[in-house]
Steps between C-alpha positions, in 0.01 A plus 500: 500500500520146381241356263356243743456762779333741250258221379397437855462859601348662187288202379420366843631147418598242756860382489401190318302698242787744450745214441270337242440832328873551493567158342215576235663843420842330473372247242301768309774752471762225423278385214452849352854624479738420211716193559811704541346677800365194668804454714492855615131469598568165672786672711278793581220277640743281683650803663149604613444154644834508689423839655158388605646191660760704684233748623287211624790344689577846650142542615500161675832588669353836627183329625527459879255220493727288278781500776 
């Protein structure tokens, strides 16, 4: 399960709240890891964002009201 979906389901956040929480987590974690790991953390969060965007597009494509 991707992080944004989990934030919405487990914490009961709206999509906007989940995105903002994700951004805060990204900044927080990025600031806590040693510099040599910062690139890895950035890539990890970027991958999560890409998966969430892809899932959002897929949901819209499968929504019969969108066609």
